[in-house]
Residue, then its C-alpha position, 0 to 999 in steps of 0.5 A: m499499500d502507498s503512503r498516500t493511500r495508507r494515510a487516508e485509510l488511517q485518517s478514516w479509521l481514526l474518523k470512523r473512531d472519533i480519535s483525534q491526533q490529541t487523544i494519540a498523543e496523550a495515550v502515547g506521551i508525546s506532542r500532537q505535532r509529533v504524532s502527525c509528523y510520524l503518521c505522515s512519515e514513511s517509517l518509524t522506528r520500532s519503539v514508537w511504532d510498538r508504542f502506537v500499536e500498544a495504544g490500539l492503533p492498527a499496525d497494518l495502517l501505521p508506517e512501516p517500523r524500521e530498526q534504530f540506528k546507533r548514533g555517532r561515529k562508526p568505530r574505527t577498524g584498523k589502526l594506523v601505523r607510523q613508519e620510522a624512517 
């Protein structure tokens, strides 16, 4: 399902149940603006996706979950060896 269709179906699902983004925000513990950003995105981190599913949103209408990446620099793979002349 493409993202526009998914968003439209999610909006329809929310309207039928009279659920607002503010209600979702309060259930999940984030701001309403962040809920709007998350629901319009292409993917969510696994932890955010799990929180939405636990709040009762249908998993098939949410953006795809993705694994969270570690932040920061990648570790060095080798050591620099200084040649003595």
